[in-house]
N, C-alpha and C positions, 0 to 999 in steps of 0.2 A: 334177485334170491337167490340160493343155490337155490337146489331139493330138498336139498335140507331140514336151509330154513321152513321153505314149502311147503315141506309135511310137521313139523314146527303147530305152522301159523294154525295148520286143523287143526289143532288138539291144543290152544291154545284155551286158555281163562278168560276169555268172552266165550270160544263155541258154548255155545249154548246147551249140546250135549253135556259139557263135559262144564257146567258151573256153579257153584254154589245155587245155585232158585232150582238148578233141575236133579240135586243133588239133595235139597233140603233137610240138612244141613248147616253145622256156621258157615261163617265167611273160615276160623282158621283153621278148621279140616279140609273143608272145597280142597283150599293154592296146595295142603298138603299132598291132599290126594292128586292134586292135576300135577303137580311133582312132579311124582312119585311114578306119574304115568310119562310123562317127557322125561325124566331122565334115562327110562326103560326106552327112547326109539331114536332110532336111528333109522340109516339108509344104506339099504341094502345092492340099490340099482338103482337106474335114469331107464323112464319108457320115455318112446321115444313118439312124437310128434307122426300123426303121419302124413303121411301126402297132402296138398294141398292141391280139390280138384281148378278151378277156377282158372287157367293158366295150364299149356299146352307145352312149347320145354322143358317139361321145374323133373323134371328126370335123366340123367345121364351115368356116361359110363368110360372108365378105362382100363385096359391091364384085368387087377385084383382088383378095385376097387370100383365103389359108382357113387354116387349122393339123388340124395329129394329135396326137393322145396318145403317146410311147412309155407307155412303163412307170412313167420321174419324168420327165420333157420334153414340153416342151409345142413344137412345129414350127410358126411361124409364113413363109407362102411369102408372095409380092407376083406379080406380074405385069408382070413387062421388057418399057413397053412398046417399043421402040427393038427387042430382039431377038423379040419376040411366044413368052418363055415363063416360069412359074414360078420364082423364085428362092430361094430361102432367106436370112428378113429377122431372124433374130433365134428361138436361143430360151429358152423360159422353163422355169426351172427349183429355181421354189419350193418343188417340196412332196417334201417325204422319204418316201411311202410313198404307191401307183402313186395311181393320178390314175382315177378315175371316170368323167367322165364333163365335156364345157366343152360352153359355148353366146355364141354374140354376140351383140352384142345392135343390137338388130332398130333403134332407134332414134340412137346413133352409132355407124359403123364401124370405131371408132378401139379399144374395149372390147369386151374377153372376158371368162364368167365360167370357175374348173374348184374341181372339185373331190378331194378323195381319200380313200385310204381312213388316212387320221390328223386326220379327227372334222375336215377345214378346206376352207375358203371362198375362195378367192381374184378378184380384180372389179385384172385388168388396162388397163393402158394402150401397146395395140401399136406407136400413132406413138413414144414417147418410151419403152418399152420398157423399163415401169417397175413396180409392185404397185399401186392405188393404196387398197387395202383389205383386210380380212384379218379373217376370221371362223374364230375355235377353239372348239378344243369344242363340233362341232356335235350339237347329239345324235342321235346313230345315223352309219353311214356315209352320207354325199350318196350316192343311184343314179342321181341325173339331178337335172340345172338347169336353168333355164329362165328365161326375164326376162321380168317380170310388162308387162301385154299397156298399150304406152304410158308406158309408166315406167323410163329408166335410173337410176336409179339405188335401182331393186326386183331381185333376184333368188328368185327360190325356187328351192327344193331339197328333196329327199323324200328315204328311206329306207328298207326296206323298204315296211312294215301304216303308212307315211305316221304323226304327220301332214303334212300340209304347209305350210311350214316359211315366212316372208315374212322377206325380206332387208332393212331399209333398210340404205343403206351412207350415204348422201346427205339434207344438208340439215336443218330446223333438234330432228328428231328422231330419229331414229336407234337403232333397230335392229330386235329381233323378232319376229315374230307369228303366230298361230294360225292360219292359214284355218278358219273356221267350221265349214263338212259336208266337205271334207277329210280325212278321220281314222277314223277305227275299218275298216281292211277288211277285209277277212277271207283274204287271201292278197297275196301280198308281187307290191312293183307294177314296173314293168321300166325305164317310161317312161314320164312324161307332157308333152301339150303345151296348147298356149296357145291357143286361136281365130285369126287373128293380124286379124280386122276385129270383129268380137263380144265384146267387152267382159268379158273378167273367165270365160268361157266356155273352159270346160280338159276335158277327160279326160284319163284314165286307163290305162293298160295294165297284164296283173297275172299274171301265173306261169300262171289254170288256164286262163289262154286269155280272158276275157273284159270287158270295161269298162270304168268306171266315167264318170259325163258331171253333169258340174253345171255349173248359166248361172245370174244374178242371178234373183229370178223365178219362180225352179218348186223343185221338188222335186229331188232330189240321185236320179241315181239308181245305185246299186250294183250292181256285178258282173251288168251285164245282156247280153247281146247277145255270148253264150259261143259256138264253132264249136257247125253244130246234130251233128257225130259226138264229141262230149261233154257233147252234152245228157245228164242226170242218169245221171252219171258220180264218177267218181274221178280221172279222168286229171285230169294238167297239161297243156297249149299253150303254153310262152306265149309273152304277145305282144312281139314280133320291131322292129317300125316302128310306128310309127302316124303320121299326116300327114294334116288336113287340106285340107281343097277351098276353094284359093286362088279358089274364083268363086258356093260358096255355104253360107249361116252352120247349117244341119246335117248333112253330108257331108261321110266321111271316109275315110282307105284307111286298113285295117289290116289288120299280116301277120301271120299264127300260122309256127311253128315247121315243124310238118308238115300244120298245113293250108289252103297256098293266102292269097287275098293276096284279102282283101272289100272292097267298099264297102259303107256303109255310113251309117245314117241313123238319126244323133244322138237326134232329137222323136219319130220315127215310131217309133226302139228296129225298125228291120224292117232286114235284110240286101236290100239291092240286087240282086248280080251276085258271082260269086263267078269267083277267076278260077284258073287247074286248075299247076301243077307241066306243067310238060315233066317230068320222074321221080321219081320215089317217092321219087328220096334229094335232090332238090335241094328247097332250104330259100331265104328269104328275108333279108338284115343286115339290108336298108336302104333307102329307099324312097323317093322325092322328087318333085314332080308341077314338068310340065314346061314352064316361064312361057310360053316363045311360042308352041307348043299345048296351047289350054286342050282338059282333057281327055284328055288323052297323062302316064304318070310309066311316071316309068324305077329301077328295081330293083339291088341288086346283092349278091349270095351268090357260098361261096366257092367256086361253081365255072360261074359263069354269070352271064351278065348281060341279060336282060330288059327289053323295050320294048311297049306296051298303049292300048288308046286305050280309056277306056271313054267309056258316053253319059251325057249328065248337064246 
């Protein structure tokens, strides 16, 4: 059903507000009245659905475009240079169940990947507004998705406690493989991030508040760097946001739902700085480094926005 059809359906003769019974007139006069109203109805715009609140990686950006996920559709906006405002360019609606994550390809601004609760992974071409590839019946519902470092034909995804799967959808040898070390976790995975410059280095954030770090040539570190207040307890404090410092091979920002933001050293396995929330009720849902201001990052939450500098 199109938006215009939806508008018309709200003004159908079956609507009690416009029915003959409500008008207290003859059926013939009522029908002619309804038809007159419907003849004047036309679509003047499209009100996009809002961003869903249930999953973490449901917003992504690349160049002059950004996208966000509603429950079953992905809305893609692009900057209109003439009017200096973002305008809706396309709506991707191939998924039949709740979309769980999206990720924009860092090497090709026209491609992004999305996953959903129907065990489906899709690669989209935004410029051509079509699907490039799809992977049905994934093992588990993908909770987080990310493009592999320096590859535009490989997408990594993970669900619950792993393992991390690598999907090669192009080239001469397509298929799905399993990461050699990233498996058998003791706590569910909230999200993961590849390092932007150090090849194949990645970090996972878990529901128990811990991190797991893997890099070539070193033994993987599982479930380390939990917030100090959780050490020795069975309490959980899920990792809500996670981003590598673009100017460092080892530093990253990690936010836990209740224990604030930390700048940690993934090599020394040490916490460098702790940023406290302005109130006990505050929490961070997302964060990002500011490219034009080294050491500065911005966070977004349900009730406030916050900026801070870090000394790195």
